[in-house]
C-alpha positions in Angstrom: 0.1 -0.2 -0.2 1.4 3.7 -0.8 -0.1 6.8 0.5 1.0 10.1 -0.7 0.8 12.6 2.0 1.8 15.0 -0.2 -2.1 14.8 -2.0 -4.1 12.8 0.3 -7.1 14.7 1.3 -10.6 13.1 2.6 -13.4 15.6 0.9 -11.3 18.0 0.4 -10.0 18.4 4.0 -7.0 17.0 5.7 -7.1 13.4 6.9 -6.8 13.8 10.6 -9.2 16.6 10.6 -11.8 14.2 8.8 -11.2 11.4 11.4 -11.2 13.6 14.1 -14.7 15.1 13.5 -15.6 11.7 12.9 -14.6 10.4 15.8 -15.8 13.3 18.1 -19.8 12.8 15.9 -19.6 8.9 16.7 -18.5 8.9 20.3 -20.5 11.7 21.5 -23.1 9.2 20.5 -22.1 6.6 22.6 -21.7 9.2 25.2 -25.0 9.5 25.4 -25.9 5.8 24.9 -23.7 5.3 28.2 -25.4 7.7 30.5 -28.6 6.3 29.3 -27.9 2.9 30.5 -26.4 4.4 33.7 -30.2 6.3 33.7 -28.7 9.4 33.6 -29.2 12.9 31.9 -26.0 14.9 31.5 -26.8 18.3 32.8 -26.4 20.8 30.3 -25.1 18.5 27.6 -24.3 21.0 24.8 -22.4 23.3 27.2 -20.5 19.8 28.8 -19.2 18.9 24.7 -18.6 22.7 23.9 -16.1 23.4 27.1 -14.7 19.8 27.2 -14.3 19.9 23.2 -12.4 23.8 23.6 -10.2 22.5 26.1 -9.3 19.2 24.6 -8.0 21.2 21.4 -6.3 23.4 23.2 -4.3 20.9 24.9 -3.5 18.9 21.8 -2.6 22.2 20.1 -0.6 23.7 22.5 1.6 20.3 23.4 1.8 20.2 19.3 3.2 23.5 19.5 5.8 22.4 22.0 6.6 19.5 20.1 7.5 21.4 16.6 9.2 23.6 19.1 11.4 21.0 20.5 12.0 19.2 16.7 12.8 22.4 15.8 15.7 22.6 18.8 16.9 18.9 18.3 17.3 19.7 13.9 18.9 23.2 14.9 16.3 24.8 12.9 15.3 28.3 13.0 12.2 28.5 15.2 9.7 30.7 13.2 5.9 31.8 13.4 5.5 28.9 11.1 6.8 26.2 13.7 3.8 26.9 15.3 1.2 27.6 12.7 1.7 24.4 11.1 2.1 22.0 14.1 -0.9 19.0 14.6 -2.3 17.7 17.2 -0.9 15.7 20.2 -3.0 13.2 22.0 -1.7 13.4 25.6 -2.6 17.3 25.5 -6.0 16.6 24.1 -6.5 14.0 27.0 -4.9 16.6 29.5 -7.7 19.1 28.4 -10.4 16.6 28.3 -9.5 15.3 32.1 -8.9 18.7 33.2 -12.4 20.5 31.8 -14.2 17.2 33.3 -12.5 18.0 36.7 -13.9 21.6 36.3 -17.2 20.6 35.5 -17.8 18.0 38.0 -16.9 19.7 41.0 -20.7 20.6 41.8 -21.5 16.8 40.8 -22.5 14.6 43.5 -20.2 11.7 43.9 -22.8 8.7 42.2 -23.4 11.1 39.3 -19.3 11.9 38.9 -18.7 8.1 38.6 -21.2 7.4 36.2 -20.1 10.6 34.4 -16.0 9.9 34.4 -16.9 6.1 33.7 -18.3 7.1 30.5 -15.2 9.2 29.6 -13.1 6.5 29.9 -15.0 4.4 27.6 -15.4 7.3 24.7 -12.0 8.5 24.8 -10.3 5.4 23.7 -13.2 5.3 21.4 -12.4 8.5 19.8 -8.7 7.6 19.7 -9.5 4.7 17.0 -10.3 7.2 14.9 -7.9 9.8 15.9 -4.9 7.2 14.8 -6.5 6.4 11.3 -6.4 9.9 10.6 -2.3 9.7 11.6 -2.4 6.9 9.4 -3.5 8.6 6.5 -2.0 11.9 7.0 1.3 10.2 7.5 2.4 11.2 11.0 3.0 9.5 14.0 4.4 6.7 11.4 6.5 3.8 12.2 10.1 2.6 11.9 11.1 2.1 8.6 10.7 -1.6 8.0 9.4 -4.1 5.3 6.9 -7.2 6.0 3.8 -8.0 4.7 2.2 -5.3 6.6 4.6 -2.4 5.7 3.2 0.5 4.2 5.2 3.0 1.7 4.8 6.7 2.7 5.5 9.7 1.1 5.9 12.6 2.7 8.0 15.6 3.8 10.3 15.4 6.1 12.6 18.3 7.4 12.1 19.9 3.5 13.2 16.4 2.0 10.6 14.1 0.1 11.3 10.7 0.9 9.6 7.4 0.3 10.2 5.0 2.8 8.4 1.7 3.9 7.5 1.8 7.2 5.8 -0.1 9.9 2.1 0.8 10.1 1.8 1.6 14.1 -0.9 3.9 13.9 -2.9 0.8 12.8 -1.3 -1.2 15.1 -2.0 1.7 18.6 -5.8 1.9 16.7 -6.3 -1.7 17.2 -5.1 -1.2 20.9 -7.3 1.2 21.5 -10.4 -1.1 20.0 -9.6 -3.6 22.7 -9.1 -0.9 25.5 -12.8 0.4 24.5 -14.0 -2.9 24.0 -12.4 -4.4 27.5 -14.3 -0.9 29.3 -17.6 -1.0 27.5 -18.5 -4.4 29.1 -17.1 -3.9 32.6 -18.9 -0.2 32.2 -22.0 -2.4 31.2 -21.6 -5.0 34.0 -21.1 -1.9 36.0 -17.6 -3.5 37.2 -15.2 -1.4 39.1 -17.8 1.6 39.0 -15.9 4.7 39.2 -12.8 3.3 38.3 -12.7 3.0 34.9 -11.1 6.1 33.8 -8.2 5.0 36.7 -7.8 1.7 34.5 -7.8 3.6 31.3 -5.0 5.8 32.6 -3.0 2.8 33.7 -3.4 0.6 30.5 -3.2 3.0 27.8 -0.1 4.6 28.9 1.3 1.2 29.5 1.3 0.0 25.9 1.7 3.5 24.4 5.4 3.4 26.0 5.8 0.2 24.6 4.3 1.4 21.3 6.7 4.2 21.3 9.8 1.8 20.7 8.3 1.3 17.3 7.6 4.9 16.1 9.8 6.5 13.4 9.3 10.2 13.5 11.3 12.8 15.9 12.7 12.8 18.1 13.0 9.7 19.9 15.6 10.1 22.4 14.2 13.2 24.8 15.2 12.1 28.3 17.3 9.3 28.9 16.9 7.5 25.5 13.1 7.5 25.5 10.7 9.8 24.2 8.6 12.4 25.9 5.2 10.6 25.3 6.9 7.8 27.2 8.2 10.3 30.1 4.0 11.2 30.2 3.1 8.1 30.1 5.4 6.9 33.0 4.3 10.2 34.9 0.8 9.2 34.6 1.1 6.1 36.0 3.1 6.8 38.5 0.8 9.9 39.6 -2.4 7.0 39.6 -0.2 4.7 41.6 0.5 7.3 44.2 -3.1 8.4 44.3 -4.5 5.2 44.8 -2.0 4.4 47.7 -3.1 7.5 49.2 -6.1 7.0 49.3 -5.8 3.7 50.4 -3.7 5.0 53.4 -6.4 7.7 54.3 -8.9 5.1 54.2 -7.5 2.9 57.1 -5.5 0.6 54.6 -9.0 -0.3 53.0 -9.3 0.9 49.7 -12.8 1.9 49.0 -12.9 1.9 45.0 -13.4 5.4 44.6 -11.6 7.3 42.1 -12.4 10.6 43.2 
């Protein structure tokens, strides 16, 4: 399979935008269905989606601009206004924006309502990410290492001012498949009310663990930001560490008994 990222457009728009919008549309519907299963109605749903969407986009964009700046530093390239304007979107930035905005909006919710909303968010985040990585696949970003095998994809893209044709491991599709598995697992747990109120915590352990491993098979710059690992791996370890510390602290605050509460 050959993908020319210099030419590909889906209905006139870049692939990552098309699939991001598609993912948002589909998972907003899933979000409503999940709340209906728990017999909940989201208060001010349109406002909730708008606020979370704005924060998620802003977070993804800010992280992307920081990422482009980091690349320029590593490549010793001149930093210009286009360094920031031509930035795409970074998932971890969008995740931070989503979690922060949800936390802000949930401060006035009662605990039981908050559990159901957070569980729903935990399910739809990997659901959205499935489509996001498909956008990355067709856009030619977040690509895998140069590798020739039956599932390899030949990319024609522009890297550092040069047009390259390289056979690469489709790591975006592999991550998309991993997100499908996470989505299905959390969805089943949601329906069965297993670990109620803790699905978001489970997601923040499972996905970063998988992402840490997949990063070793990424081929885009830069890969060795700190001690030979990428920035995404640093963020992944940080997220896991925060969740583990939070759980231990929560357990200690309850006399050594973990009560299953996330908030």
